[in-house]
C-alpha positions as CSV (number, residue, x, y, z in Angstrom):
1,M,-13.9,7.8,12.8
2,R,-13.6,9.7,9.6
3,S,-11.0,12.5,9.1
4,V,-9.2,14.3,6.4
5,Y,-6.5,11.6,6.8
6,G,-9.2,9.0,6.5
7,D,-10.3,10.7,3.3
8,V,-6.9,11.1,1.8
9,G,-4.3,8.9,3.5
10,C,-6.6,6.0,4.0
11,Q,-7.0,5.5,0.3
12,L,-3.5,4.0,0.2
13,K,-3.6,0.5,-1.1
14,W,-0.9,-2.1,-1.5
15,T,-0.9,-5.8,-1.9
16,H,1.2,-8.7,-3.0
17,T,-0.7,-11.2,-5.2
18,P,0.5,-14.6,-4.2
19,V,-0.7,-16.4,-7.4
20,L,-1.6,-14.9,-10.8
21,E,-2.9,-17.0,-13.6
22,K,-0.3,-17.8,-16.3
23,P,-0.7,-16.1,-19.7
24,G,-3.1,-18.1,-21.9
25,N,-5.0,-19.6,-19.1
26,T,-8.5,-18.4,-18.2
27,P,-8.8,-17.6,-14.4
28,T,-11.6,-19.4,-12.7
29,I,-14.2,-17.6,-10.7
30,K,-12.9,-19.3,-7.6
31,S,-9.3,-18.1,-8.3
32,K,-10.4,-14.6,-8.9
33,K,-12.3,-14.6,-5.7
34,T,-9.4,-16.0,-3.8
35,I,-7.0,-13.4,-5.2
36,K,-9.4,-10.6,-4.4
37,Q,-9.9,-11.8,-0.8
38,R,-6.1,-11.9,-0.3
39,F,-5.8,-8.4,-1.7
40,L,-8.5,-7.0,0.6
41,K,-6.8,-8.6,3.6
42,L,-3.5,-6.9,2.9
43,L,-4.8,-3.3,2.4
44,P,-2.3,-1.2,4.3
45,C,-4.7,1.7,4.8
46,C,-8.4,1.7,4.4
47,T,-11.7,2.7,6.0
48,P,-12.2,1.6,9.7
49,S,-14.7,-1.1,8.7
50,V,-12.2,-2.8,6.4
51,A,-9.2,-2.1,8.6
52,A,-10.9,-3.9,11.5
53,S,-11.2,-7.0,9.4
54,V,-7.5,-6.8,8.4
55,S,-6.4,-7.0,12.0
56,Q,-8.3,-10.3,12.4
57,Y,-6.1,-12.0,9.7
58,S,-2.5,-13.0,9.7
59,V,-0.3,-14.0,6.7
60,E,-0.8,-17.6,7.8
61,D,-4.5,-17.3,6.9
62,D,-3.7,-16.4,3.3
63,F,-1.4,-19.3,2.5
64,E,-1.1,-23.0,3.1
65,L,1.7,-23.5,5.5
66,S,1.7,-27.2,5.2
67,T,3.0,-27.0,1.6
68,V,6.0,-24.8,2.4
69,C,9.3,-26.5,2.2
70,H,11.7,-23.8,1.0
71,R,13.6,-21.7,3.5
72,P,15.2,-18.6,2.0
73,E,18.8,-17.6,2.9
74,G,18.9,-15.0,5.6
75,L,15.6,-16.0,7.1
76,D,16.8,-15.5,10.7
77,K,18.0,-12.0,9.9
78,L,14.8,-11.1,8.2
79,Q,12.9,-12.3,11.2
80,E,14.9,-10.0,13.4
81,Q,14.3,-7.0,11.2
82,T,10.6,-7.5,10.6
83,K,7.5,-8.3,12.5
84,F,7.0,-11.7,10.7
85,N,7.8,-15.1,12.1
86,K,9.7,-17.8,10.2
87,K,6.6,-19.6,8.8
88,E,5.2,-16.3,7.6
89,L,8.4,-15.4,5.9
90,Q,8.6,-18.8,4.3
91,V,5.1,-18.5,2.8
92,L,5.7,-14.9,1.7
93,Y,8.9,-15.9,0.0
94,R,7.3,-18.8,-1.8
95,G,4.5,-16.6,-3.1
96,F,7.0,-13.9,-4.1
97,K,9.1,-16.4,-6.0
98,N,6.1,-17.9,-7.7
99,E,5.2,-14.5,-9.0
100,C,8.7,-13.2,-9.6
101,P,11.1,-16.1,-10.3
102,S,14.0,-13.6,-10.8
103,G,13.6,-12.5,-7.2
104,V,12.8,-8.9,-8.0
105,V,9.8,-6.9,-9.4
106,N,10.4,-4.0,-11.8
107,E,7.9,-1.1,-12.1
108,E,6.2,-2.4,-15.3
109,T,5.4,-5.7,-13.6
110,F,4.3,-4.0,-10.5
111,K,1.9,-1.8,-12.5
112,T,0.5,-4.8,-14.3
113,I,-0.2,-6.6,-11.1
114,Y,-1.8,-3.6,-9.5
115,S,-4.0,-2.8,-12.5
116,T,-5.8,-6.1,-12.2
117,F,-7.5,-4.8,-9.0
118,F,-8.7,-1.6,-10.6
119,P,-9.9,-2.5,-14.1
120,Q,-12.4,0.4,-14.1
121,G,-9.7,3.0,-14.0
122,D,-6.1,3.9,-14.7
123,S,-3.9,2.9,-11.7
124,G,-0.6,3.5,-13.5
125,A,0.3,6.8,-11.8
126,Y,-0.7,5.6,-8.3
127,A,1.1,2.3,-8.8
128,H,4.2,4.4,-9.7
129,F,4.1,6.3,-6.4
130,L,3.7,3.0,-4.5
131,F,6.5,1.4,-6.3
132,E,8.8,4.3,-5.5
133,A,7.8,4.0,-1.8
134,F,8.8,0.3,-1.8
135,D,11.9,0.8,-3.8
136,T,13.9,2.0,-0.9
137,N,17.3,1.5,-2.6
138,K,16.1,3.5,-5.7
139,N,17.5,0.9,-8.1
140,G,14.4,0.4,-10.1
141,T,13.4,-2.9,-8.6
142,V,11.6,-4.2,-5.5
143,S,13.3,-7.2,-4.0
144,F,11.8,-9.6,-1.5
145,E,13.6,-7.8,1.3
146,D,12.1,-4.5,0.1
147,F,8.7,-6.0,0.0
148,V,8.9,-7.7,3.4
149,F,10.3,-4.6,5.1
150,G,7.5,-2.4,3.7
151,L,4.7,-4.9,4.4
152,S,6.0,-5.4,8.0
153,I,5.7,-1.6,8.6
154,I,2.3,-1.3,6.9
155,L,0.7,-4.3,8.7
156,R,2.5,-4.5,12.0
157,G,4.5,-1.4,12.5
158,T,4.0,1.1,15.3
159,I,1.8,4.1,14.8
160,N,4.7,6.3,14.1
161,D,6.3,3.7,11.7
162,R,3.1,3.6,9.6
163,L,2.6,7.3,9.6
164,N,6.2,7.8,8.5
165,W,5.7,5.3,5.7
166,A,2.5,7.1,4.5
167,F,4.3,10.5,4.7
168,N,7.1,9.1,2.6
169,L,4.6,8.0,0.0
170,Y,3.1,11.6,-0.3
171,D,6.5,13.3,-0.2
172,L,7.2,12.6,-3.9
173,N,10.5,14.4,-4.2
174,K,11.7,13.2,-0.7
175,D,12.6,16.7,0.5
176,G,11.0,16.3,3.9
177,C,7.7,18.1,3.3
178,I,4.5,17.7,1.3
179,T,3.4,20.4,-1.0
180,K,0.0,21.0,-2.5
181,E,1.3,20.1,-5.9
182,E,2.5,16.7,-4.6
183,M,-0.8,16.0,-2.8
184,M,-2.7,17.0,-5.9
185,D,-0.7,14.5,-8.0
186,I,-1.5,11.8,-5.4
187,M,-5.2,12.7,-5.3
188,K,-5.5,12.8,-9.1
189,S,-3.9,9.4,-9.3
190,I,-6.3,8.0,-6.8
191,Y,-9.3,9.4,-8.7
192,D,-7.9,8.1,-12.0
193,M,-7.5,4.7,-10.4
194,M,-11.1,4.7,-9.1
195,G,-12.5,5.5,-12.5
196,K,-15.1,7.9,-13.8
197,Y,-18.0,5.6,-13.4
198,T,-18.1,5.2,-9.6
199,Y,-21.1,5.8,-7.5
200,P,-21.7,8.4,-6.3
201,C,-20.2,10.2,-9.3
202,M,-16.9,12.0,-8.6
203,Q,-16.9,15.7,-9.4
204,D,-14.0,17.2,-11.3
205,E,-13.1,19.5,-8.4
206,A,-13.1,16.7,-5.8
207,P,-9.3,16.1,-5.8
208,R,-8.6,19.8,-5.3
209,E,-11.2,20.0,-2.5
210,H,-9.5,17.0,-0.8
211,V,-6.2,18.7,-1.0
212,E,-7.5,22.0,0.4
213,S,-9.2,20.1,3.3
214,F,-5.9,18.1,3.9
215,F,-3.9,21.3,4.2
216,Q,-6.4,23.1,6.4
217,K,-6.1,20.3,8.9
218,M,-2.4,19.5,8.5
219,D,-0.6,22.8,7.7
220,R,-0.5,24.1,11.3
221,N,1.7,27.2,10.6
222,N,0.1,28.0,7.2
223,D,3.4,28.1,5.3
224,G,2.0,26.1,2.4
225,V,3.8,22.8,3.2
226,V,3.2,19.9,5.6
227,T,6.2,18.6,7.5
228,I,6.5,15.2,9.0
229,D,5.9,16.6,12.5
230,E,2.7,18.3,11.4
231,F,1.5,15.2,9.6
232,I,2.1,12.8,12.5
233,E,0.7,15.3,15.1
234,S,-2.5,15.9,13.1
235,C,-3.1,12.2,12.3
236,Q,-2.6,11.2,15.9
237,K,-5.0,13.9,17.1
238,V,-7.8,12.7,14.8
239,G,-7.1,9.1,15.7
240,C,-6.7,7.8,12.2
241,V,-3.7,5.5,11.7
242,C,-2.7,3.6,8.6
243,G,-3.7,0.0,8.9
244,V,-5.6,0.4,12.2
């Protein structure tokens, strides 16, 4: 089912790349393919055809559990606070530490990782918005806990949990409502990320048209902003839910 939320909200993409090639090494075709496959499996919001395939995979499918021997401190607490089991948390932590030995990801590193999946465009602005959504403590870094909490909501949260997460992404100044200016910034960043040489060719007015369509469906009282209640109600009515 396609909807305005499918057009706009379902372009949200996030992933954690378990393994990146070290500087100076040339990635093999196989390694590139493996990274891309893992990326596609972890899309938090996508078209129904892709989303259906996401639900068929678990984190266990993406990593080799047999090689895991490290158990991070506080594993039991994280298991209680997320939808992941112990083995999944172990492999997620191992991948996170392989990528970020310091235990945290700053925005520059986040943007670098994200840009590898969109070489045809500029993903910097969109990656910035995503980073801020994951940086719940607003300290300029994303810790393993931040990453796991967000990923748990995106992949296995309730409908309301996922819609609240998506709303928080669009509400750039975190004042409890989405304005046309905020949605325009999001849409421009998505089009910049997709690049100018996509097929079919994207028109210059396409971002503004998406924003107008979004507000026509979501802004129930026509006051120029979309509240969390309007957002959730509209998304539930059209049957499009992040990650489903």
